[in-house]
N, CA, C and O atoms as a GROMACS GRO file, in nm:
protein
  288
    1UNK      N    1   2.227   1.491  -2.301
    1UNK     CA    2   2.192   1.339  -2.231
    1UNK      C    3   2.175   1.257  -2.326
    1UNK      O    4   2.098   1.298  -2.413
    2UNK      N    5   2.239   1.110  -2.350
    2UNK     CA    6   2.182   1.038  -2.475
    2UNK      C    7   2.039   0.979  -2.417
    2UNK      O    8   1.976   0.988  -2.311
    3UNK      N    9   2.020   0.912  -2.550
    3UNK     CA   10   1.854   0.880  -2.565
    3UNK      C   11   1.829   0.745  -2.437
    3UNK      O   12   1.732   0.718  -2.367
    4UNK      N   13   1.935   0.697  -2.446
    4UNK     CA   14   1.915   0.546  -2.355
    4UNK      C   15   1.908   0.559  -2.224
    4UNK      O   16   1.840   0.478  -2.160
    5UNK      N   17   1.978   0.666  -2.160
    5UNK     CA   18   1.991   0.734  -2.037
    5UNK      C   19   1.843   0.785  -1.990
    5UNK      O   20   1.779   0.768  -1.887
    6UNK      N   21   1.820   0.847  -2.094
    6UNK     CA   22   1.682   0.941  -2.056
    6UNK      C   23   1.572   0.850  -2.081
    6UNK      O   24   1.461   0.889  -2.046
    7UNK      N   25   1.584   0.716  -2.145
    7UNK     CA   26   1.456   0.647  -2.139
    7UNK      C   27   1.459   0.565  -2.016
    7UNK      O   28   1.354   0.543  -1.955
    8UNK      N   29   1.563   0.522  -1.980
    8UNK     CA   30   1.592   0.445  -1.847
    8UNK      C   31   1.522   0.524  -1.731
    8UNK      O   32   1.458   0.465  -1.643
    9UNK      N   33   1.539   0.664  -1.736
    9UNK     CA   34   1.484   0.761  -1.630
    9UNK      C   35   1.365   0.768  -1.654
    9UNK      O   36   1.296   0.756  -1.553
   10UNK      N   37   1.308   0.784  -1.749
   10UNK     CA   38   1.140   0.786  -1.769
   10UNK      C   39   1.099   0.648  -1.732
   10UNK      O   40   1.002   0.636  -1.657
   11UNK      N   41   1.161   0.537  -1.777
   11UNK     CA   42   1.106   0.436  -1.718
   11UNK      C   43   1.092   0.424  -1.570
   11UNK      O   44   0.985   0.390  -1.520
   12UNK      N   45   1.177   0.446  -1.515
   12UNK     CA   46   1.207   0.422  -1.358
   12UNK      C   47   1.110   0.508  -1.278
   12UNK      O   48   1.066   0.475  -1.168
   13UNK      N   49   1.080   0.616  -1.341
   13UNK     CA   50   0.969   0.708  -1.268
   13UNK      C   51   0.833   0.652  -1.299
   13UNK      O   52   0.736   0.663  -1.225
   14UNK      N   53   0.836   0.604  -1.392
   14UNK     CA   54   0.682   0.571  -1.454
   14UNK      C   55   0.657   0.436  -1.348
   14UNK      O   56   0.544   0.419  -1.302
   15UNK      N   57   0.757   0.353  -1.317
   15UNK     CA   58   0.762   0.257  -1.230
   15UNK      C   59   0.722   0.292  -1.094
   15UNK      O   60   0.625   0.243  -1.037
   16UNK      N   61   0.800   0.380  -1.044
   16UNK     CA   62   0.780   0.448  -0.906
   16UNK      C   63   0.662   0.484  -0.896
   16UNK      O   64   0.609   0.444  -0.792
   17UNK      N   65   0.568   0.573  -0.990
   17UNK     CA   66   0.463   0.612  -0.978
   17UNK      C   67   0.349   0.507  -0.977
   17UNK      O   68   0.243   0.528  -0.918
   18UNK      N   69   0.373   0.398  -1.041
   18UNK     CA   70   0.270   0.316  -1.054
   18UNK      C   71   0.285   0.215  -0.932
   18UNK      O   72   0.180   0.157  -0.902
   19UNK      N   73   0.372   0.192  -0.875
   19UNK     CA   74   0.396   0.144  -0.740
   19UNK      C   75   0.332   0.205  -0.614
   19UNK      O   76   0.265   0.140  -0.533
   20UNK      N   77   0.359   0.341  -0.606
   20UNK     CA   78   0.284   0.422  -0.499
   20UNK      C   79   0.144   0.438  -0.517
   20UNK      O   80   0.068   0.450  -0.421
   21UNK      N   81   0.100   0.439  -0.653
   21UNK     CA   82  -0.051   0.432  -0.651
   21UNK      C   83  -0.100   0.302  -0.638
   21UNK      O   84  -0.217   0.288  -0.603
   22UNK      N   85  -0.034   0.211  -0.659
   22UNK     CA   86  -0.089   0.080  -0.629
   22UNK      C   87  -0.103   0.058  -0.499
   22UNK      O   88  -0.206   0.000  -0.466
   23UNK      N   89  -0.021   0.089  -0.410
   23UNK     CA   90   0.000   0.073  -0.245
   23UNK      C   91  -0.107   0.142  -0.209
   23UNK      O   92  -0.199   0.084  -0.151
   24UNK      N   93  -0.113   0.285  -0.238
   24UNK     CA   94  -0.214   0.342  -0.168
   24UNK      C   95  -0.363   0.298  -0.229
   24UNK      O   96  -0.459   0.324  -0.156
   25UNK      N   97  -0.388   0.241  -0.344
   25UNK     CA   98  -0.515   0.201  -0.367
   25UNK      C   99  -0.540   0.040  -0.307
   25UNK      O  100  -0.647  -0.020  -0.317
   26UNK      N  101  -0.427  -0.010  -0.248
   26UNK     CA  102  -0.432  -0.152  -0.169
   26UNK      C  103  -0.473  -0.098   0.008
   26UNK      O  104  -0.557  -0.139   0.088
   27UNK      N  105  -0.371   0.007   0.016
   27UNK     CA  106  -0.418   0.075   0.151
   27UNK      C  107  -0.548   0.118   0.190
   27UNK      O  108  -0.594   0.121   0.305
   28UNK      N  109  -0.609   0.155   0.074
   28UNK     CA  110  -0.745   0.223   0.102
   28UNK      C  111  -0.845   0.093   0.120
   28UNK      O  112  -0.936   0.095   0.204
   29UNK      N  113  -0.819  -0.032   0.026
   29UNK     CA  114  -0.904  -0.133   0.037
   29UNK      C  115  -0.911  -0.214   0.143
   29UNK      O  116  -1.014  -0.276   0.172
   30UNK      N  117  -0.780  -0.223   0.223
   30UNK     CA  118  -0.757  -0.303   0.330
   30UNK      C  119  -0.827  -0.209   0.434
   30UNK      O  120  -0.902  -0.267   0.512
   31UNK      N  121  -0.816  -0.095   0.444
   31UNK     CA  122  -0.909   0.004   0.554
   31UNK      C  123  -1.032  -0.008   0.547
   31UNK      O  124  -1.108  -0.022   0.643
   32UNK      N  125  -1.067  -0.001   0.413
   32UNK     CA  126  -1.223  -0.032   0.396
   32UNK      C  127  -1.262  -0.154   0.441
   32UNK      O  128  -1.353  -0.164   0.522
   33UNK      N  129  -1.208  -0.241   0.400
   33UNK     CA  130  -1.236  -0.394   0.464
   33UNK      C  131  -1.258  -0.394   0.636
   33UNK      O  132  -1.358  -0.431   0.698
   34UNK      N  133  -1.138  -0.345   0.686
   34UNK     CA  134  -1.131  -0.357   0.812
   34UNK      C  135  -1.225  -0.277   0.875
   34UNK      O  136  -1.249  -0.309   0.992
   35UNK      N  137  -1.289  -0.176   0.827
   35UNK     CA  138  -1.391  -0.092   0.894
   35UNK      C  139  -1.540  -0.139   0.847
   35UNK      O  140  -1.638  -0.143   0.921
   36UNK      N  141  -1.538  -0.164   0.751
   36UNK     CA  142  -1.693  -0.194   0.708
   36UNK      C  143  -1.748  -0.319   0.704
   36UNK      O  144  -1.870  -0.328   0.709
   37UNK      N  145  -1.669  -0.432   0.693
   37UNK     CA  146  -1.679  -0.561   0.688
   37UNK      C  147  -1.704  -0.629   0.841
   37UNK      O  148  -1.616  -0.623   0.926
   38UNK      N  149  -1.811  -0.682   0.860
   38UNK     CA  150  -1.819  -0.729   1.006
   38UNK      C  151  -1.745  -0.882   1.006
   38UNK      O  152  -1.784  -0.976   0.936
   39UNK      N  153  -1.670  -0.884   1.069
   39UNK     CA  154  -1.566  -1.000   1.060
   39UNK      C  155  -1.612  -1.091   1.178
   39UNK      O  156  -1.655  -1.028   1.275
   40UNK      N  157  -1.612  -1.216   1.188
   40UNK     CA  158  -1.628  -1.332   1.265
   40UNK      C  159  -1.507  -1.320   1.416
   40UNK      O  160  -1.389  -1.308   1.383
   41UNK      N  161  -1.525  -1.322   1.508
   41UNK     CA  162  -1.438  -1.340   1.625
   41UNK      C  163  -1.326  -1.422   1.581
   41UNK      O  164  -1.351  -1.520   1.510
   42UNK      N  165  -1.194  -1.392   1.617
   42UNK     CA  166  -1.083  -1.488   1.571
   42UNK      C  167  -1.106  -1.606   1.661
   42UNK      O  168  -1.166  -1.596   1.768
   43UNK      N  169  -1.059  -1.717   1.616
   43UNK     CA  170  -1.055  -1.847   1.673
   43UNK      C  171  -0.961  -1.889   1.798
   43UNK      O  172  -0.985  -1.978   1.879
   44UNK      N  173  -0.850  -1.803   1.794
   44UNK     CA  174  -0.694  -1.814   1.871
   44UNK      C  175  -0.716  -1.660   1.952
   44UNK      O  176  -0.728  -1.553   1.892
   45UNK      N  177  -0.716  -1.671   2.058
   45UNK     CA  178  -0.714  -1.575   2.165
   45UNK      C  179  -0.594  -1.474   2.143
   45UNK      O  180  -0.599  -1.352   2.163
   46UNK      N  181  -0.488  -1.545   2.100
   46UNK     CA  182  -0.361  -1.488   2.091
   46UNK      C  183  -0.329  -1.391   1.947
   46UNK      O  184  -0.222  -1.332   1.930
   47UNK      N  185  -0.444  -1.387   1.851
   47UNK     CA  186  -0.440  -1.333   1.727
   47UNK      C  187  -0.548  -1.221   1.766
   47UNK      O  188  -0.637  -1.229   1.850
   48UNK      N  189  -0.507  -1.083   1.655
   48UNK     CA  190  -0.560  -0.990   1.698
   48UNK      C  191  -0.692  -1.015   1.596
   48UNK      O  192  -0.697  -1.098   1.505
   49UNK      N  193  -0.794  -0.922   1.634
   49UNK     CA  194  -0.928  -0.914   1.528
   49UNK      C  195  -0.865  -0.893   1.379
   49UNK      O  196  -0.754  -0.847   1.350
   50UNK      N  197  -0.946  -0.931   1.314
   50UNK     CA  198  -0.931  -0.919   1.183
   50UNK      C  199  -0.930  -0.785   1.112
   50UNK      O  200  -0.860  -0.744   1.020
   51UNK      N  201  -1.031  -0.726   1.184
   51UNK     CA  202  -1.064  -0.564   1.137
   51UNK      C  203  -0.948  -0.484   1.181
   51UNK      O  204  -0.893  -0.404   1.105
   52UNK      N  205  -0.909  -0.504   1.309
   52UNK     CA  206  -0.803  -0.412   1.346
   52UNK      C  207  -0.655  -0.470   1.267
   52UNK      O  208  -0.560  -0.392   1.255
   53UNK      N  209  -0.646  -0.608   1.216
   53UNK     CA  210  -0.516  -0.610   1.153
   53UNK      C  211  -0.514  -0.562   1.020
   53UNK      O  212  -0.413  -0.525   0.960
   54UNK      N  213  -0.643  -0.566   0.972
   54UNK     CA  214  -0.660  -0.507   0.811
   54UNK      C  215  -0.623  -0.356   0.825
   54UNK      O  216  -0.548  -0.310   0.738
   55UNK      N  217  -0.662  -0.282   0.916
   55UNK     CA  218  -0.666  -0.125   0.913
   55UNK      C  219  -0.500  -0.112   0.953
   55UNK      O  220  -0.418  -0.043   0.892
   56UNK      N  221  -0.485  -0.160   1.021
   56UNK     CA  222  -0.296  -0.165   1.055
   56UNK      C  223  -0.245  -0.196   0.927
   56UNK      O  224  -0.199  -0.101   0.865
   57UNK      N  225  -0.243  -0.290   0.881
   57UNK     CA  226  -0.191  -0.323   0.745
   57UNK      C  227  -0.199  -0.224   0.678
   57UNK      O  228  -0.094  -0.163   0.654
   58UNK      N  229  -0.316  -0.178   0.630
   58UNK     CA  230  -0.351  -0.066   0.536
   58UNK      C  231  -0.278   0.067   0.567
   58UNK      O  232  -0.231   0.128   0.470
   59UNK      N  233  -0.263   0.123   0.701
   59UNK     CA  234  -0.191   0.211   0.742
   59UNK      C  235  -0.055   0.199   0.693
   59UNK      O  236  -0.003   0.283   0.620
   60UNK      N  237   0.009   0.079   0.740
   60UNK     CA  238   0.134   0.070   0.714
   60UNK      C  239   0.171   0.062   0.548
   60UNK      O  240   0.279   0.103   0.507
   61UNK      N  241   0.073   0.007   0.462
   61UNK     CA  242   0.102   0.007   0.339
   61UNK      C  243   0.072   0.152   0.285
   61UNK      O  244   0.122   0.188   0.178
   62UNK      N  245   0.008   0.218   0.342
   62UNK     CA  246  -0.022   0.375   0.294
   62UNK      C  247   0.111   0.435   0.317
   62UNK      O  248   0.162   0.492   0.220
   63UNK      N  249   0.174   0.432   0.428
   63UNK     CA  250   0.280   0.505   0.458
   63UNK      C  251   0.397   0.454   0.375
   63UNK      O  252   0.483   0.536   0.345
   64UNK      N  253   0.412   0.313   0.329
   64UNK     CA  254   0.511   0.268   0.242
   64UNK      C  255   0.488   0.336   0.110
   64UNK      O  256   0.584   0.381   0.049
   65UNK      N  257   0.372   0.343   0.066
   65UNK     CA  258   0.338   0.427  -0.031
   65UNK      C  259   0.388   0.552  -0.053
   65UNK      O  260   0.454   0.584  -0.151
   66UNK      N  261   0.349   0.641   0.061
   66UNK     CA  262   0.369   0.790   0.044
   66UNK      C  263   0.522   0.806   0.045
   66UNK      O  264   0.574   0.889  -0.030
   67UNK      N  265   0.609   0.716   0.141
   67UNK     CA  266   0.761   0.728   0.117
   67UNK      C  267   0.795   0.674  -0.008
   67UNK      O  268   0.891   0.731  -0.062
   68UNK      N  269   0.754   0.597  -0.060
   68UNK     CA  270   0.759   0.567  -0.203
   68UNK      C  271   0.768   0.694  -0.307
   68UNK      O  272   0.857   0.718  -0.389
   69UNK      N  273   0.640   0.773  -0.277
   69UNK     CA  274   0.606   0.870  -0.359
   69UNK      C  275   0.724   0.966  -0.351
   69UNK      O  276   0.790   1.007  -0.447
   70UNK      N  277   0.738   0.994  -0.233
   70UNK     CA  278   0.823   1.114  -0.194
   70UNK      C  279   0.985   1.084  -0.228
   70UNK      O  280   1.071   1.171  -0.217
   71UNK      N  281   1.007   0.968  -0.264
   71UNK     CA  282   1.148   0.917  -0.272
   71UNK      C  283   1.194   0.968  -0.411
   71UNK      O  284   1.313   0.995  -0.427
   72UNK      N  285   1.103   0.984  -0.515
   72UNK     CA  286   1.126   1.030  -0.649
   72UNK      C  287   1.243   1.170  -0.627
   72UNK      O  288   1.284   1.232  -0.725
   0.00000   0.00000   0.00000
């Protein structure tokens, strides 16, 4: 295999690894913020609570990170 193709493959794998690790770290931060911080109630009744929104966002981001990890 030529060196150029192998270097490109290694660089792509490194980017995927960094991407899913960052996604999982942000996911953990969002879930922790949603569960541990006492947020004030929302001003508008049609909007969800901030804590539930952050937990849902964290779960979705975590799932995206895991799917990115398994894509390799």
